[in-house]
C-alpha positions as CSV (number, residue, x, y, z in Angstrom):
1,M,85.9,374.1,18.1
2,V,89.1,375.8,16.6
3,R,88.5,379.6,16.2
4,Y,91.1,381.8,14.5
5,L,91.9,385.0,16.5
6,G,95.1,386.2,14.9
7,P,95.6,389.3,12.8
8,K,93.0,389.3,9.9
9,N,94.0,392.8,8.3
10,R,97.6,391.6,8.1
11,I,96.6,388.4,5.9
12,A,94.4,390.5,3.7
13,R,97.3,392.8,2.7
14,R,99.7,389.9,2.5
15,F,97.7,388.7,-0.3
16,G,96.6,392.0,-1.7
17,A,92.8,391.4,-1.2
18,N,90.0,392.0,1.0
19,I,90.0,388.5,1.5
20,F,87.7,388.2,4.1
21,G,85.1,390.8,3.1
22,R,85.3,393.0,6.0
23,S,83.3,396.5,5.9
24,R,86.3,398.4,6.6
25,N,88.7,397.3,3.7
26,P,92.2,396.7,5.3
27,L,93.9,397.6,1.8
28,L,92.4,401.3,1.5
29,K,94.5,402.8,4.1
30,R,97.6,400.8,3.8
31,A,97.8,398.9,0.1
32,N,101.4,397.6,0.7
33,P,102.1,393.9,2.1
34,P,103.1,393.9,5.8
35,G,106.6,394.3,6.5
36,M,109.4,397.0,6.3
37,H,109.2,399.1,2.9
38,G,106.3,397.3,1.6
39,A,108.3,393.9,2.2
40,R,110.6,393.7,-0.7
41,R,110.3,390.0,-1.9
42,R,112.6,387.6,-3.1
43,K,111.7,385.1,-6.3
44,K,110.0,382.2,-4.3
45,S,110.8,378.8,-5.2
46,D,108.3,376.1,-6.4
47,F,107.6,374.9,-2.9
48,G,107.2,378.4,-1.6
49,L,104.6,379.0,-4.2
50,Q,102.8,376.0,-3.6
51,L,102.9,376.9,0.2
52,E,101.4,380.4,-0.6
53,E,98.6,379.0,-2.8
54,K,97.6,376.8,0.2
55,Q,97.8,379.4,3.1
56,K,95.5,381.7,0.4
57,L,92.9,378.9,0.4
58,K,93.1,378.4,4.0
59,A,92.3,382.0,4.5
60,C,89.5,382.0,2.0
61,Y,87.4,379.4,4.0
62,G,87.9,381.2,7.4
63,M,91.5,380.4,8.3
64,M,91.1,376.7,8.4
65,T,93.8,374.7,10.5
66,E,96.1,372.5,8.7
67,R,94.5,369.4,10.0
68,Q,91.0,370.4,8.9
69,L,92.4,371.1,5.3
70,V,94.4,367.9,5.1
71,N,91.2,365.9,6.3
72,T,89.0,367.5,3.6
73,F,91.6,366.8,0.9
74,Q,92.2,363.1,2.3
75,K,88.5,362.7,2.0
76,A,88.3,363.8,-1.7
77,V,91.3,361.6,-2.6
78,G,89.4,358.6,-1.0
79,E,86.2,359.1,-3.4
80,E,86.1,358.6,-7.0
81,G,86.3,361.3,-9.3
82,N,88.4,364.4,-10.0
83,T,90.3,365.3,-6.9
84,A,90.4,368.9,-7.3
85,Q,86.7,369.2,-8.2
86,L,85.7,366.9,-5.2
87,F,88.2,369.1,-2.6
88,M,86.8,372.3,-3.6
89,E,83.2,371.2,-3.6
90,K,83.7,369.6,-0.1
91,L,85.2,373.2,1.0
92,E,82.7,375.2,-0.6
93,C,79.8,373.0,1.1
94,R,81.0,373.4,4.6
95,L,78.0,374.7,6.7
96,D,79.9,377.8,7.7
97,N,80.7,378.8,4.3
98,I,76.9,378.2,2.7
99,V,75.9,380.4,5.6
100,Y,78.0,383.2,4.4
101,R,77.1,382.5,0.6
102,L,73.8,382.8,1.7
103,N,74.1,386.4,3.1
104,F,73.2,385.4,6.6
105,A,76.4,386.8,7.7
106,A,78.8,390.0,6.7
107,T,82.0,387.5,6.8
108,I,83.2,384.2,6.9
109,F,84.1,384.7,10.5
110,A,80.6,386.0,11.6
111,A,79.2,382.9,9.9
112,Q,81.3,380.4,12.0
113,Q,80.1,382.3,14.8
114,L,76.3,381.9,13.8
115,V,76.8,378.1,13.4
116,S,78.7,377.5,16.5
117,H,76.2,379.7,18.6
118,G,73.1,377.5,17.4
119,H,71.6,380.1,15.2
120,I,71.6,378.1,12.1
121,F,69.2,375.0,11.1
122,V,69.5,372.3,8.2
123,N,66.4,370.5,7.4
124,G,64.6,372.2,10.5
125,K,67.2,370.9,13.0
126,K,69.8,372.8,14.6
127,V,73.4,372.0,13.5
128,D,76.3,373.8,15.4
129,C,79.2,372.0,13.5
130,R,80.7,374.5,11.3
131,S,82.4,371.5,9.1
132,F,79.1,369.9,8.6
133,C,78.7,368.9,4.8
134,V,75.7,370.5,3.3
135,R,74.4,368.3,0.4
136,P,72.0,369.0,-2.6
137,G,68.3,369.4,-1.4
138,M,69.2,370.3,2.3
139,V,67.5,373.5,3.4
140,I,69.7,376.0,5.6
141,S,67.8,378.5,7.8
142,V,68.3,381.1,10.6
143,R,66.6,379.9,13.8
144,E,63.2,381.6,14.0
145,K,64.2,383.3,17.1
146,S,67.3,384.7,15.8
147,R,65.8,386.4,13.0
148,N,65.4,389.7,14.7
149,I,68.9,389.9,16.1
150,K,69.9,393.0,14.3
151,A,73.2,391.8,13.3
152,I,71.6,389.0,11.2
153,S,68.5,391.0,9.8
154,D,70.8,393.9,8.4
155,V,72.9,391.5,6.5
156,V,70.0,389.4,5.3
157,Q,67.9,392.2,4.2
158,G,71.0,394.1,2.8
159,A,72.0,391.1,0.8
160,A,75.1,392.9,-0.5
161,R,76.7,389.9,-2.0
162,I,75.3,387.8,-5.1
163,V,73.8,384.3,-4.0
164,P,75.6,381.6,-6.2
165,E,73.5,380.0,-8.7
166,Y,73.7,376.6,-7.2
167,L,72.0,378.1,-3.9
168,S,68.3,379.3,-3.7
169,F,67.7,382.1,-1.5
170,D,64.5,383.2,0.3
171,K,65.1,386.3,1.9
172,E,61.6,386.5,3.7
173,K,62.0,382.9,5.0
174,F,65.7,383.7,5.9
175,S,66.5,380.3,4.3
176,G,68.2,378.8,1.4
177,T,68.9,375.8,-0.4
178,L,71.9,373.9,-1.8
179,L,70.3,372.8,-5.5
180,L,73.0,370.8,-6.8
181,A,76.8,370.3,-6.1
182,P,79.1,373.4,-6.9
183,Q,81.3,373.2,-10.0
184,L,85.1,373.8,-9.9
185,D,84.9,377.1,-12.0
186,Q,81.6,378.4,-10.0
187,I,83.7,378.3,-6.8
188,E,87.0,379.8,-8.5
189,A,84.9,382.6,-9.6
190,L,83.6,383.2,-5.8
191,L,87.2,383.3,-4.4
192,P,88.4,386.4,-3.3
193,V,92.1,386.0,-5.0
194,P,92.9,383.5,-7.5
195,I,94.3,380.2,-6.3
196,N,96.1,377.6,-8.3
197,I,93.8,374.7,-7.0
198,P,96.0,371.9,-8.8
199,R,99.1,373.3,-7.3
200,V,97.4,373.1,-3.7
201,C,96.3,369.3,-4.4
202,D,100.0,368.5,-5.3
203,F,101.3,370.2,-2.5
204,L,98.8,368.3,-0.1
205,S,99.6,365.0,-1.9
206,H,103.5,365.1,-1.3
207,Q,103.3,366.6,2.3
208,H,100.5,364.1,3.9
């Protein structure tokens, strides 16, 4: 399973937002973009703008690899309906992201670890695949033996983030349910930075 181990704070400063939801906001000490003198930037080409939007999207979902993003997009293209909606729905309904949205983990990276290490159940069965697609009606829960782990219990009891309306959340049972498929406007409102989704789709459709 591919796990991102690169510089997270540098990426957050690049996009000008605490994109990974870290408790120590990387922008507080150094608000400028990385690079000499705050990186004076030239005007980007259309390709450069599309590339940056794609990079922001990959970062929002835990530094996805290019292959993961492309595979998700191709699955959306292969289905009938609005490609942008289907694409973002698939990203948003990844198991690691749902675990993060339910406040089982403080960051998307912590959520990835919970899934990979077998702490998460789907409909009562352990699922350790981060890209598993959660569908409406599925119940996501923390394994009973894992609920006393301080890193998990502190986040769940604190519930610092608002749980999206398309999810139900039972703090006492350490569980939540995907009630219905999230809509594009709901997903965009949750992203830590604004992203031009149609631009990303156009970029991916021409590159692969």
